[in-house]
N, CA, C and O of each residue as an XYZ file, in Angstrom:
868
protein
N     -34.613     50.622    -90.848
C     -34.035     51.684    -91.647
C     -33.705     52.862    -90.723
O     -34.310     53.016    -89.662
N     -32.742     53.687    -91.136
C     -32.223     54.667    -90.210
C     -32.756     56.061    -90.423
O     -32.441     56.941    -89.622
N     -33.546     56.323    -91.455
C     -33.879     57.683    -91.814
C     -34.550     58.438    -90.669
O     -34.127     59.537    -90.310
N     -35.608     57.836    -90.092
C     -36.309     58.512    -89.022
C     -35.474     58.652    -87.766
O     -35.594     59.649    -87.053
N     -34.616     57.658    -87.476
C     -33.779     57.705    -86.291
C     -32.794     58.855    -86.375
O     -32.472     59.482    -85.365
N     -32.321     59.129    -87.568
C     -31.317     60.157    -87.743
C     -31.907     61.547    -87.838
O     -31.172     62.534    -87.816
N     -33.231     61.643    -87.944
C     -33.831     62.933    -88.227
C     -33.427     64.000    -87.217
O     -33.195     65.151    -87.587
N     -33.343     63.624    -85.942
C     -33.047     64.614    -84.916
C     -31.598     65.064    -84.925
O     -31.269     66.102    -84.352
N     -30.726     64.295    -85.570
C     -29.310     64.627    -85.523
C     -28.914     65.623    -86.608
O     -27.922     66.336    -86.455
N     -29.676     65.684    -87.703
C     -29.366     66.542    -88.833
C     -27.878     66.523    -89.124
O     -27.217     67.543    -88.931
N     -27.320     65.410    -89.579
C     -25.885     65.302    -89.809
C     -25.427     66.254    -90.893
O     -26.181     66.557    -91.817
N     -24.220     66.716    -90.788
C     -23.668     67.648    -91.757
C     -22.685     66.985    -92.689
O     -22.241     67.610    -93.652
N     -22.327     65.737    -92.436
C     -21.383     65.044    -93.299
C     -21.741     63.573    -93.347
O     -22.265     63.020    -92.380
N     -21.459     62.946    -94.470
C     -21.776     61.545    -94.629
C     -21.107     60.672    -93.596
O     -21.677     59.657    -93.197
N     -19.906     61.033    -93.141
C     -19.202     60.214    -92.175
C     -19.971     60.125    -90.865
O     -19.948     59.089    -90.200
N     -20.657     61.215    -90.488
C     -21.450     61.166    -89.269
C     -22.564     60.132    -89.389
O     -22.826     59.382    -88.449
N     -23.214     60.095    -90.541
C     -24.285     59.142    -90.744
C     -23.726     57.728    -90.754
O     -24.290     56.820    -90.144
N     -22.615     57.555    -91.450
C     -22.032     56.235    -91.626
C     -21.670     55.597    -90.296
O     -21.759     54.377    -90.152
N     -21.266     56.396    -89.330
C     -20.793     55.868    -88.054
C     -21.838     55.972    -86.944
O     -21.514     55.790    -85.770
N     -23.068     56.260    -87.302
C     -24.085     56.505    -86.277
C     -24.261     55.312    -85.351
O     -24.354     55.478    -84.135
N     -24.307     54.110    -85.919
C     -24.452     52.911    -85.110
C     -23.125     52.222    -84.848
O     -23.086     51.208    -84.150
N     -22.038     52.749    -85.390
C     -20.747     52.094    -85.267
C     -20.464     51.253    -86.494
O     -21.329     50.512    -86.959
N     -19.266     51.364    -87.015
C     -18.915     50.696    -88.264
C     -19.111     49.191    -88.169
O     -19.525     48.560    -89.142
N     -18.816     48.600    -86.998
C     -18.891     47.145    -86.873
C     -20.301     46.623    -87.146
O     -20.463     45.517    -87.660
N     -21.312     47.408    -86.807
C     -22.680     46.933    -86.946
C     -23.088     46.754    -88.404
O     -23.802     45.804    -88.728
N     -22.651     47.642    -89.282
C     -23.094     47.524    -90.665
C     -22.190     46.615    -91.475
O     -22.461     46.362    -92.649
N     -21.116     46.117    -90.867
C     -20.239     45.206    -91.576
C     -20.422     43.757    -91.124
O     -19.742     42.860    -91.624
N     -21.318     43.530    -90.200
C     -21.630     42.175    -89.771
C     -22.799     41.663    -90.593
O     -23.862     42.283    -90.619
N     -22.609     40.538    -91.262
C     -23.637     40.032    -92.163
C     -24.843     39.547    -91.376
O     -24.709     38.639    -90.555
N     -26.036     40.135    -91.607
C     -27.248     39.676    -90.914
C     -27.753     38.377    -91.527
O     -27.394     38.036    -92.654
N     -28.573     37.665    -90.796
C     -29.130     36.394    -91.267
C     -30.449     36.588    -92.002
O     -31.225     35.643    -92.144
N     -30.699     37.765    -92.455
C     -31.938     38.079    -93.159
C     -31.645     39.233    -94.116
O     -30.491     39.630    -94.275
N     -32.655     39.755    -94.733
C     -32.557     40.889    -95.649
C     -31.890     40.554    -96.970
O     -31.562     41.458    -97.739
N     -31.679     39.261    -97.254
C     -31.231     38.836    -98.563
C     -32.341     38.042    -99.227
O     -32.936     37.164    -98.602
N     -32.623     38.338   -100.476
C     -33.648     37.588   -101.197
C     -33.049     36.286   -101.705
O     -31.997     36.311   -102.344
N     -33.685     35.143   -101.440
C     -33.146     33.849   -101.891
C     -32.995     33.747   -103.403
O     -32.232     32.911   -103.887
N     -33.703     34.576   -104.156
C     -33.615     34.494   -105.614
C     -32.396     35.229   -106.169
O     -32.053     35.055   -107.338
N     -31.742     36.044   -105.352
C     -30.616     36.845   -105.833
C     -29.344     36.011   -105.838
O     -29.031     35.341   -104.854
N     -28.608     36.051   -106.950
C     -27.392     35.252   -107.072
C     -26.125     36.028   -106.724
O     -25.019     35.529   -106.934
N     -26.272     37.232   -106.199
C     -25.097     37.999   -105.785
C     -24.405     37.299   -104.616
O     -25.055     36.573   -103.864
N     -23.108     37.505   -104.453
C     -22.297     36.854   -103.429
C     -23.059     36.702   -102.106
O     -23.332     37.702   -101.442
N     -23.406     35.474   -101.714
C     -24.202     35.279   -100.489
C     -23.458     35.651    -99.221
O     -24.084     35.824    -98.176
N     -22.140     35.778    -99.282
C     -21.362     36.130    -98.095
C     -21.141     37.637    -97.964
O     -20.545     38.090    -96.987
N     -21.607     38.403    -98.920
C     -21.455     39.859    -98.850
C     -22.364     40.424    -97.774
O     -23.461     39.912    -97.551
N     -21.909     41.486    -97.100
C     -22.675     42.092    -96.010
C     -23.680     43.114    -96.541
O     -23.766     44.237    -96.043
N     -24.422     42.714    -97.540
C     -25.392     43.619    -98.123
C     -26.791     43.050    -97.954
O     -26.953     41.904    -97.536
N     -27.793     43.842    -98.275
C     -29.159     43.342    -98.317
C     -29.764     43.737    -99.649
O     -29.167     44.498   -100.410
N     -30.939     43.223    -99.928
C     -31.586     43.469   -101.213
C     -32.665     44.542   -101.150
O     -33.443     44.683   -102.094
N     -32.727     45.291   -100.074
C     -33.863     46.184    -99.886
C     -33.388     47.617    -99.692
O     -32.512     47.893    -98.872
N     -33.983     48.520   -100.460
C     -33.559     49.916   -100.488
C     -34.713     50.843   -100.124
O     -35.875     50.561   -100.419
N     -34.369     51.956    -99.475
C     -35.342     52.999    -99.218
C     -35.731     53.703   -100.509
O     -34.919     53.829   -101.425
N     -36.966     54.156   -100.577
C     -37.491     54.747   -101.807
C     -37.277     56.249   -101.857
O     -37.680     56.984   -100.954
N     -36.629     56.693   -102.940
C     -36.550     58.113   -103.257
C     -37.802     58.584   -103.983
O     -38.014     59.785   -104.155
N     -38.630     57.634   -104.407
C     -39.810     57.982   -105.176
C     -39.444     58.487   -106.560
O     -38.431     58.084   -107.132
N     -40.269     59.367   -107.089
C     -40.052     59.906   -108.434
C     -39.044     61.040   -108.371
O     -39.348     62.188   -108.695
N     -37.856     60.697   -107.953
C     -36.771     61.661   -107.806
C     -35.669     61.323   -108.796
O     -35.320     60.154   -108.962
N     -35.120     62.330   -109.451
C     -34.112     62.092   -110.479
C     -32.809     61.573   -109.870
O     -32.397     61.980   -108.784
N     -32.179     60.662   -110.608
C     -30.854     60.159   -110.234
C     -29.959     60.248   -111.466
O     -29.657     59.227   -112.084
N     -29.533     61.453   -111.830
C     -28.771     61.645   -113.070
C     -27.527     60.768   -113.123
O     -26.876     60.521   -112.108
N     -27.213     60.306   -114.324
C     -26.083     59.423   -114.526
C     -24.804     60.212   -114.745
O     -24.828     61.340   -115.237
N     -23.672     59.592   -114.367
C     -22.384     60.188   -114.707
C     -21.961     59.805   -116.113
O     -20.879     60.185   -116.561
N     -22.803     59.056   -116.813
C     -22.573     58.694   -118.206
C     -23.709     59.303   -119.021
O     -24.792     58.721   -119.082
N     -23.496     60.439   -119.638
C     -24.603     61.139   -120.312
C     -25.224     60.352   -121.451
O     -26.329     60.681   -121.882
N     -24.552     59.326   -121.955
C     -25.115     58.551   -123.054
C     -26.285     57.693   -122.601
O     -27.072     57.250   -123.437
N     -26.423     57.444   -121.298
C     -27.519     56.614   -120.800
C     -28.772     57.418   -120.490
O     -29.882     56.904   -120.630
N     -28.617     58.673   -120.071
C     -29.761     59.485   -119.687
C     -30.766     59.668   -120.826
O     -31.964     59.514   -120.588
N     -30.338     59.988   -122.053
C     -31.338     60.166   -123.126
C     -32.171     58.921   -123.375
O     -33.330     59.021   -123.778
N     -31.592     57.747   -123.139
C     -32.354     56.516   -123.348
C     -33.527     56.441   -122.390
O     -34.633     56.078   -122.791
N     -33.301     56.778   -121.136
C     -34.380     56.719   -120.153
C     -35.468     57.734   -120.490
O     -36.654     57.411   -120.429
N     -35.082     58.936   -120.839
C     -36.061     59.970   -121.164
C     -36.875     59.564   -122.388
O     -38.090     59.756   -122.423
N     -36.200     59.002   -123.394
C     -36.906     58.584   -124.606
C     -37.844     57.420   -124.341
O     -38.868     57.275   -125.008
N     -37.492     56.587   -123.360
C     -38.295     55.397   -123.076
C     -39.517     55.706   -122.227
O     -40.610     55.219   -122.513
N     -39.342     56.509   -121.187
C     -40.439     56.722   -120.237
C     -40.841     58.189   -120.122
O     -41.779     58.512   -119.393
N     -40.158     59.069   -120.818
C     -40.515     60.475   -120.753
C     -39.959     61.159   -119.517
O     -39.066     60.637   -118.850
N     -40.490     62.319   -119.224
C     -40.035     63.117   -118.081
C     -41.244     63.437   -117.215
O     -41.837     64.505   -117.360
N     -41.619     62.529   -116.316
C     -42.874     62.667   -115.573
C     -42.944     63.978   -114.787
O     -41.934     64.417   -114.237
N     -44.111     64.604   -114.729
C     -44.253     65.853   -113.974
C     -44.074     65.652   -112.478
O     -43.914     66.627   -111.744
N     -44.098     64.374   -111.998
C     -43.939     64.130   -110.569
C     -42.524     64.463   -110.096
O     -42.332     64.850   -108.944
N     -41.536     64.316   -110.978
C     -40.142     64.428   -110.570
C     -39.812     65.860   -110.164
O     -40.240     66.816   -110.811
N     -39.060     65.989   -109.104
C     -38.553     67.284   -108.681
C     -37.038     67.235   -108.775
O     -36.435     66.170   -108.641
N     -36.421     68.396   -109.007
C     -35.043     68.389   -109.438
C     -33.968     68.610   -108.403
O     -32.913     67.980   -108.493
N     -34.177     69.475   -107.419
C     -33.017     69.877   -106.627
C     -32.619     68.844   -105.583
O     -31.577     68.987   -104.944
N     -33.425     67.814   -105.399
C     -33.054     66.742   -104.484
C     -32.469     65.541   -105.186
O     -32.587     64.420   -104.692
N     -31.830     65.752   -106.349
C     -31.262     64.640   -107.109
C     -30.491     63.685   -106.208
O     -29.706     64.108   -105.360
N     -30.728     62.386   -106.404
C     -30.068     61.321   -105.644
C     -30.363     61.388   -104.146
O     -29.672     60.737   -103.362
N     -31.351     62.143   -103.736
C     -31.645     62.264   -102.312
C     -30.715     63.207   -101.585
O     -30.617     63.147   -100.359
N     -30.030     64.077   -102.304
C     -29.062     64.988   -101.689
C     -29.745     66.272   -101.222
O     -29.486     67.351   -101.755
N     -30.604     66.147   -100.238
C     -31.284     67.327    -99.714
C     -31.781     67.052    -98.296
O     -32.042     65.908    -97.923
N     -31.903     68.105    -97.531
C     -32.577     68.042    -96.234
C     -33.885     68.817    -96.279
O     -34.531     69.020    -95.251
N     -34.270     69.246    -97.471
C     -35.506     69.996    -97.678
C     -36.600     69.016    -98.098
O     -36.498     68.413    -99.166
N     -37.639     68.844    -97.287
C     -38.702     67.893    -97.640
C     -39.379     68.190    -98.968
O     -39.972     67.294    -99.568
N     -39.301     69.438    -99.441
C     -39.919     69.786   -100.715
C     -39.059     69.360   -101.900
O     -39.490     69.461   -103.048
N     -37.849     68.886   -101.629
C     -36.931     68.554   -102.702
C     -36.915     67.106   -103.097
O     -36.081     66.696   -103.904
N     -37.828     66.308   -102.541
C     -37.848     64.882   -102.863
C     -39.277     64.370   -102.737
O     -40.026     64.807   -101.864
N     -39.648     63.444   -103.611
C     -41.006     62.911   -103.606
C     -41.161     61.683   -102.710
O     -42.266     61.372   -102.265
N     -40.066     60.993   -102.449
C     -40.160     59.738   -101.721
C     -40.012     59.897   -100.224
O     -40.366     60.930    -99.655
N     -39.481     58.856    -99.588
C     -39.429     58.782    -98.135
C     -38.017     58.975    -97.589
O     -37.843     59.559    -96.519
N     -37.010     58.490    -98.311
C     -35.641     58.479    -97.806
C     -34.745     59.448    -98.571
O     -34.957     59.717    -99.754
N     -33.740     59.963    -97.868
C     -32.678     60.739    -98.495
C     -31.347     60.289    -97.907
O     -31.307     59.457    -97.000
N     -30.270     60.841    -98.429
C     -28.946     60.514    -97.907
C     -28.537     61.442    -96.776
O     -27.508     61.212    -96.142
N     -29.315     62.488    -96.504
C     -28.860     63.523    -95.583
C     -29.746     63.669    -94.352
O     -29.719     64.713    -93.700
N     -30.523     62.654    -94.024
C     -31.297     62.702    -92.787
C     -32.465     63.657    -92.814
O     -32.787     64.259    -91.789
N     -33.116     63.816    -93.963
C     -34.272     64.695    -94.067
C     -35.368     64.273    -93.090
O     -35.588     63.081    -92.875
N     -36.045     65.238    -92.509
C     -37.083     64.946    -91.532
C     -38.390     64.588    -92.248
O     -39.067     65.441    -92.821
N     -38.716     63.290    -92.193
C     -39.955     62.794    -92.788
C     -40.678     61.964    -91.725
O     -40.067     61.106    -91.088
N     -41.968     62.215    -91.534
C     -42.762     61.400    -90.624
C     -44.036     60.969    -91.344
O     -44.262     61.341    -92.495
N     -44.856     60.194    -90.671
C     -46.064     59.681    -91.319
C     -46.980     60.809    -91.784
O     -47.655     60.684    -92.805
N     -47.003     61.906    -91.034
C     -47.858     63.022    -91.424
C     -47.413     63.658    -92.731
O     -48.188     64.361    -93.380
N     -46.160     63.412    -93.120
C     -45.643     63.960    -94.380
C     -46.101     63.156    -95.592
O     -45.931     63.590    -96.732
N     -46.684     61.977    -95.342
C     -47.130     61.118    -96.436
C     -48.569     61.493    -96.770
O     -49.512     60.813    -96.367
N     -48.718     62.575    -97.505
C     -50.034     63.153    -97.742
C     -50.906     62.279    -98.634
O     -52.131     62.389    -98.592
N     -50.298     61.415    -99.436
C     -51.074     60.561   -100.341
C     -51.557     59.276    -99.682
O     -52.225     58.465   -100.323
N     -51.224     59.082    -98.404
C     -51.697     57.900    -97.687
C     -50.649     56.818    -97.584
O     -49.970     56.511    -98.564
N     -50.509     56.235    -96.401
C     -49.484     55.219    -96.160
C     -49.681     53.982    -97.029
O     -48.707     53.409    -97.517
N     -50.915     53.570    -97.226
C     -51.169     52.363    -98.017
C     -50.933     52.590    -99.499
O     -50.882     51.633   -100.271
N     -50.787     53.856    -99.911
C     -50.591     54.192   -101.318
C     -49.164     54.630   -101.631
O     -48.898     55.117   -102.731
N     -48.244     54.466   -100.684
C     -46.900     55.019   -100.855
C     -45.840     53.957   -100.591
O     -45.847     53.308    -99.545
N     -44.929     53.785   -101.545
C     -43.818     52.849   -101.405
C     -42.803     53.402   -100.407
O     -42.383     54.554   -100.516
N     -42.413     52.579    -99.438
C     -41.362     52.955    -98.495
C     -40.038     52.252    -98.842
O     -38.981     52.883    -98.862
N     -40.109     50.947    -99.112
C     -38.909     50.136    -99.350
C     -39.210     49.174   -100.492
O     -40.345     48.724   -100.652
N     -38.187     48.862   -101.285
C     -38.361     47.890   -102.353
C     -37.102     47.079   -102.584
O     -36.052     47.355   -102.005
N     -37.221     46.081   -103.435
C     -36.089     45.201   -103.749
C     -35.173     45.827   -104.798
O     -35.608     46.611   -105.641
N     -33.892     45.458   -104.723
C     -32.979     45.773   -105.806
C     -31.882     44.719   -105.848
O     -31.843     43.811   -105.017
N     -30.992     44.850   -106.826
C     -29.943     43.858   -107.051
C     -28.570     44.495   -106.868
O     -28.213     45.401   -107.621
N     -27.790     44.041   -105.885
C     -26.466     44.621   -105.659
C     -25.580     44.606   -106.895
O     -24.791     45.530   -107.093
N     -25.689     43.591   -107.719
C     -24.820     43.506   -108.893
C     -25.077     44.643   -109.877
O     -24.223     44.941   -110.712
N     -26.253     45.284   -109.787
C     -26.610     46.327   -110.743
C     -26.631     47.713   -110.122
O     -27.063     48.665   -110.771
N     -26.183     47.850   -108.904
C     -26.296     49.127   -108.178
C     -24.971     49.369   -107.466
O     -24.717     48.784   -106.413
N     -24.130     50.223   -108.030
C     -22.775     50.366   -107.498
C     -22.740     50.921   -106.080
O     -21.735     50.767   -105.385
N     -23.826     51.566   -105.636
C     -23.861     52.069   -104.269
C     -24.238     50.984   -103.264
O     -24.389     51.261   -102.074
N     -24.390     49.743   -103.746
C     -24.625     48.619   -102.847
C     -23.372     47.752   -102.720
O     -23.420     46.662   -102.151
N     -22.263     48.237   -103.248
C     -21.039     47.441   -103.251
C     -20.143     47.716   -102.051
O     -19.006     47.245   -102.030
N     -20.604     48.454   -101.062
C     -19.758     48.830    -99.943
C     -19.552     47.728    -98.921
O     -18.916     47.944    -97.889
N     -20.099     46.522    -99.208
C     -20.003     45.392    -98.280
C     -20.499     45.773    -96.886
O     -19.902     45.425    -95.867
N     -21.605     46.496    -96.886
C     -22.256     46.916    -95.648
C     -23.759     46.834    -95.869
O     -24.246     47.189    -96.943
N     -24.499     46.372    -94.865
C     -25.942     46.217    -95.081
C     -26.700     47.521    -94.870
O     -27.889     47.600    -95.177
N     -26.030     48.539    -94.352
C     -26.630     49.870    -94.374
C     -25.515     50.890    -94.483
O     -24.383     50.633    -94.074
N     -25.833     52.028    -95.027
C     -24.880     53.113    -95.165
C     -25.644     54.289    -95.748
O     -26.636     54.090    -96.450
N     -25.211     55.493    -95.476
C     -25.925     56.641    -96.021
C     -25.795     56.711    -97.546
O     -26.593     57.371    -98.211
N     -24.780     56.023    -98.096
C     -24.526     56.162    -99.513
C     -24.010     54.889   -100.174
O     -23.977     54.821   -101.403
N     -23.616     53.903    -99.426
C     -22.973     52.740   -100.046
C     -23.309     51.461    -99.302
O     -22.415     50.769    -98.815
N     -24.587     51.146    -99.212
C     -24.994     49.937    -98.512
C     -26.385     49.516    -98.912
O     -27.039     50.172    -99.723
N     -26.834     48.417    -98.338
C     -28.148     47.913    -98.661
C     -29.262     48.863    -98.292
O     -30.329     48.829    -98.905
N     -29.042     49.706    -97.312
C     -30.067     50.673    -96.922
C     -29.902     51.988    -97.668
O     -30.304     53.045    -97.181
N     -29.317     51.916    -98.835
C     -29.190     53.097    -99.674
C     -30.532     53.351   -100.362
O     -31.577     53.194    -99.730
N     -30.530     53.732   -101.614
C     -31.757     54.227   -102.205
C     -31.967     53.748   -103.632
O     -31.030     53.344   -104.321
N     -33.226     53.804   -104.055
C     -33.592     53.579   -105.448
C     -34.769     54.501   -105.768
O     -35.487     54.946   -104.872
N     -34.952     54.777   -107.044
C     -36.004     55.686   -107.487
C     -36.998     54.946   -108.379
O     -36.654     53.971   -109.047
N     -38.226     55.427   -108.374
C     -39.255     54.798   -109.201
C     -39.206     55.255   -110.652
O     -39.897     54.679   -111.493
N     -38.410     56.270   -110.973
C     -38.310     56.696   -112.364
C     -37.788     55.583   -113.260
O     -38.121     55.527   -114.444
N     -36.966     54.691   -112.694
C     -36.482     53.542   -113.463
C     -37.579     52.488   -113.474
O     -38.067     52.123   -112.405
N     -37.983     51.987   -114.619
C     -39.041     50.971   -114.648
C     -38.670     49.730   -113.836
O     -37.494     49.382   -113.734
N     -39.660     49.072   -113.266
C     -39.429     47.877   -112.453
C     -38.706     46.812   -113.275
O     -39.063     46.536   -114.420
N     -37.687     46.225   -112.661
C     -36.906     45.131   -113.252
C     -36.167     45.536   -114.527
O     -35.885     44.690   -115.376
N     -35.854     46.826   -114.665
C     -35.046     47.248   -115.805
C     -33.612     46.778   -115.584
O     -32.949     47.235   -114.653
N     -33.130     45.879   -116.421
C     -31.788     45.310   -116.278
C     -30.804     46.044   -117.186
O     -31.123     46.377   -118.328
N     -29.609     46.289   -116.665
C     -28.599     47.026   -117.421
C     -28.207     46.296   -118.699
O     -27.822     46.927   -119.683
N     -28.302     44.971   -118.688
C     -27.929     44.201   -119.877
C     -28.797     44.549   -121.077
O     -28.414     44.302   -122.221
N     -29.975     45.126   -120.814
C     -30.860     45.484   -121.916
C     -30.445     46.783   -122.589
O     -31.001     47.157   -123.622
N     -29.473     47.469   -122.009
C     -28.979     48.719   -122.587
C     -27.462     48.638   -122.681
O     -26.775     49.075   -121.757
N     -26.912     48.091   -123.772
C     -25.460     47.951   -123.923
C     -24.745     49.287   -123.731
O     -25.182     50.326   -124.225
N     -23.638     49.225   -123.003
C     -22.850     50.422   -122.750
C     -23.146     51.080   -121.421
O     -22.373     51.924   -120.967
N     -24.261     50.709   -120.777
C     -24.597     51.258   -119.466
C     -24.157     50.285   -118.384
O     -24.290     49.071   -118.536
N     -23.632     50.827   -117.291
C     -23.088     50.002   -116.215
C     -23.712     50.415   -114.894
O     -24.563     51.303   -114.845
N     -23.277     49.755   -113.816
C     -23.883     49.965   -112.504
C     -23.680     51.377   -111.964
O     -24.411     51.808   -111.073
N     -22.707     52.090   -112.488
C     -22.502     53.470   -112.049
C     -23.319     54.462   -112.872
O     -23.229     55.669   -112.647
N     -24.104     53.977   -113.811
C     -25.019     54.842   -114.556
C     -26.331     54.904   -113.785
O     -27.267     54.148   -114.043
N     -26.366     55.814   -112.846
C     -27.379     55.783   -111.788
C     -28.788     55.993   -112.289
O     -29.733     55.504   -111.670
N     -28.964     56.708   -113.394
C     -30.323     56.949   -113.862
C     -31.005     55.658   -114.302
O     -32.229     55.620   -114.428
N     -30.221     54.590   -114.539
C     -30.790     53.290   -114.878
C     -30.574     52.252   -113.787
O     -31.419     51.380   -113.588
N     -29.452     52.336   -113.078
C     -29.154     51.307   -112.077
C     -29.906     51.549   -110.768
O     -30.190     50.597   -110.041
N     -30.232     52.802   -110.455
C     -30.905     53.118   -109.190
C     -32.405     52.851   -109.287
O     -33.216     53.737   -109.016
N     -32.765     51.644   -109.670
C     -34.170     51.280   -109.752
C     -34.471     50.078   -108.888
O     -33.561     49.404   -108.405
N     -35.743     49.811   -108.696
C     -36.176     48.629   -107.963
C     -36.247     47.466   -108.942
O     -36.894     47.559   -109.985
N     -35.577     46.367   -108.597
C     -35.508     45.226   -109.508
C     -35.213     43.962   -108.729
O     -34.698     44.016   -107.612
N     -35.536     42.836   -109.312
C     -35.365     41.563   -108.628
C     -35.120     40.464   -109.655
O     -35.125     40.710   -110.861
N     -34.904     39.233   -109.151
C     -34.818     38.057   -110.016
C     -36.178     37.362   -110.132
O     -36.276     36.307   -110.759
N     -37.218     37.934   -109.541
C     -38.547     37.342   -109.641
C     -39.090     37.528   -111.052
O     -38.758     38.498   -111.733
N     -39.904     36.616   -111.471
C     -40.491     36.698   -112.800
C     -41.630     37.710   -112.810
O     -42.625     37.549   -112.104
N     -41.474     38.735   -113.604
C     -42.590     39.632   -113.853
C     -42.763     40.800   -112.918
O     -43.685     41.592   -113.115
N     -41.912     40.954   -111.888
C     -42.095     42.089   -110.997
C     -41.188     42.050   -109.789
O     -40.224     41.286   -109.748
N     -41.504     42.890   -108.790
C     -40.701     42.994   -107.568
C     -41.609     43.247   -106.375
O     -42.749     43.687   -106.521
N     -41.075     42.957   -105.186
C     -41.817     43.172   -103.944
C     -41.524     44.553   -103.360
O     -40.414     45.073   -103.482
N     -42.540     45.133   -102.726
C     -42.421     46.457   -102.126
C     -43.083     46.467   -100.749
O     -44.098     45.808   -100.524
N     -42.489     47.223    -99.846
C     -43.072     47.487    -98.540
C     -43.749     48.845    -98.588
O     -43.108     49.852    -98.887
N     -45.050     48.875    -98.292
C     -45.805     50.110    -98.290
C     -45.769     50.746    -96.899
O     -45.361     50.112    -95.926
N     -46.190     51.979    -96.821
C     -46.132     52.699    -95.555
C     -47.012     52.131    -94.465
O     -46.764     52.379    -93.285
N     -48.037     51.372    -94.830
C     -48.912     50.776    -93.821
C     -48.402     49.421    -93.344
O     -49.070     48.749    -92.558
N     -47.208     49.009    -93.821
C     -46.627     47.741    -93.398
C     -46.967     46.572    -94.295
O     -46.470     45.467    -94.075
N     -47.797     46.782    -95.298
C     -48.171     45.691    -96.197
C     -47.084     45.463    -97.237
O     -46.337     46.378    -97.584
N     -47.005     44.221    -97.733
C     -46.079     43.861    -98.797
C     -46.884     43.668   -100.084
O     -47.868     42.929   -100.101
N     -46.464     44.328   -101.149
C     -47.165     44.241   -102.418
C     -46.188     43.827   -103.523
O     -45.039     44.267   -103.549
N     -46.656     42.989   -104.415
C     -45.870     42.589   -105.579
C     -46.378     43.385   -106.773
O     -47.506     43.185   -107.222
N     -45.549     44.283   -107.287
C     -45.928     45.096   -108.438
C     -45.312     44.500   -109.699
O     -44.121     44.189   -109.737
N     -46.123     44.348   -110.711
C     -45.667     43.752   -111.957
C     -44.939     44.778   -112.825
O     -45.172     45.983   -112.730
N     -44.067     44.269   -113.657
C     -43.340     45.129   -114.578
C     -44.284     45.877   -115.507
O     -43.949     46.947   -116.015
N     -45.450     45.317   -115.724
C     -46.412     45.907   -116.657
C     -47.250     47.017   -116.024
O     -48.140     47.559   -116.678
N     -46.981     47.362   -114.769
C     -47.749     48.407   -114.099
C     -47.692     49.698   -114.915
O     -46.650     50.034   -115.478
N     -48.799     50.412   -114.976
C     -48.818     51.698   -115.657
C     -47.735     52.598   -115.067
O     -47.643     52.755   -113.849
N     -46.925     53.182   -115.932
C     -45.764     53.930   -115.453
C     -46.173     55.112   -114.588
O     -45.528     55.366   -113.571
N     -47.210     55.837   -114.950
C     -47.636     56.985   -114.158
C     -48.183     56.565   -112.799
O     -47.987     57.265   -111.806
N     -48.865     55.427   -112.753
C     -49.344     54.919   -111.470
C     -48.156     54.551   -110.581
O     -48.170     54.810   -109.378
N     -47.140     53.952   -111.177
C     -45.926     53.596   -110.421
C     -45.273     54.836   -109.816
O     -44.821     54.798   -108.671
N     -45.218     55.929   -110.568
C     -44.636     57.165   -110.034
C     -45.486     57.720   -108.883
O     -44.963     58.224   -107.889
N     -46.794     57.613   -109.046
C     -47.669     58.101   -107.976
C     -47.503     57.264   -106.716
O     -47.549     57.803   -105.610
N     -47.309     55.948   -106.865
C     -47.085     55.087   -105.700
C     -45.744     55.399   -105.043
O     -45.591     55.218   -103.835
N     -44.788     55.859   -105.812
C     -43.500     56.216   -105.253
C     -43.468     57.585   -104.612
O     -42.515     57.921   -103.910
N     -44.493     58.375   -104.843
C     -44.511     59.761   -104.363
C     -45.454     59.898   -103.180
O     -46.607     59.469   -103.237
N     -44.966     60.487   -102.133
C     -45.777     60.604   -100.917
C     -46.704     61.812   -100.940
O     -47.630     61.891   -100.133
N     -46.469     62.765   -101.862
C     -47.168     64.038   -101.741
C     -47.437     64.708   -103.086
O     -47.491     65.936   -103.162
N     -47.605     63.919   -104.150
C     -47.841     64.581   -105.446
C     -49.300     64.951   -105.650
O     -49.643     65.592   -106.643
N     -50.163     64.557   -104.724
C     -51.529     65.059   -104.720
C     -52.542     64.246   -105.496
O     -53.695     64.655   -105.635
N     -52.115     63.079   -106.012
C     -53.035     62.236   -106.767
C     -52.828     60.793   -106.330
O     -52.232     60.003   -107.062
N     -53.316     60.442   -105.145
C     -53.055     59.091   -104.607
C     -53.418     57.993   -105.586
O     -54.502     58.001   -106.169
N     -52.510     57.054   -105.764
C     -52.723     55.966   -106.709
C     -53.361     54.784   -106.006
O     -53.119     54.550   -104.821
N     -54.162     54.052   -106.724
C     -54.722     52.805   -106.216
C     -54.189     51.659   -107.048
O     -54.175     51.731   -108.276
N     -53.749     50.595   -106.381
C     -53.232     49.442   -107.113
C     -54.162     48.262   -106.953
O     -53.898     47.190   -107.498
């Protein structure tokens, strides 16, 4: 992932981030980073793994979808507002690990503990319009983009008629084709399978590096 590598550059525009390694590198399909259970185009230059924004809001451009999420899961106190979609370079503006703007985050910033904090998780390109850039990484349109824990695990858009992949408050979640849950990479390097039935508040705490109440799974 590129977040830490880019920290020293503090890019001022998305194009700088997009071209950091050279366009050719993110358009060459890697032989890994695709989940065998995903039925999305196997020849696409994308991956199934996204950096975690944690309990950070991802407001939708379709206002009819946002009330559904709030009514379903509420408005957790963990969420912070001004870093919506990871659009901040201020570490206080996001609960998770990754942003779109090269925010400076290091292990010391993970106050809740590396083993208790989600760094990367699975998602489905077919349900996340920012994964359609046919690139396996990008600051905004690739497999190394972002997802938030505010969306319940494995929440599928088909369960909410009228919502589509550009309705980010629902599509920007961690989800998979696995039965009952999804895989996550924690800050200590361990891989954990979290079930859809996980307590929602515990899930938000696992997505947050610094909310002050480390979760145990």
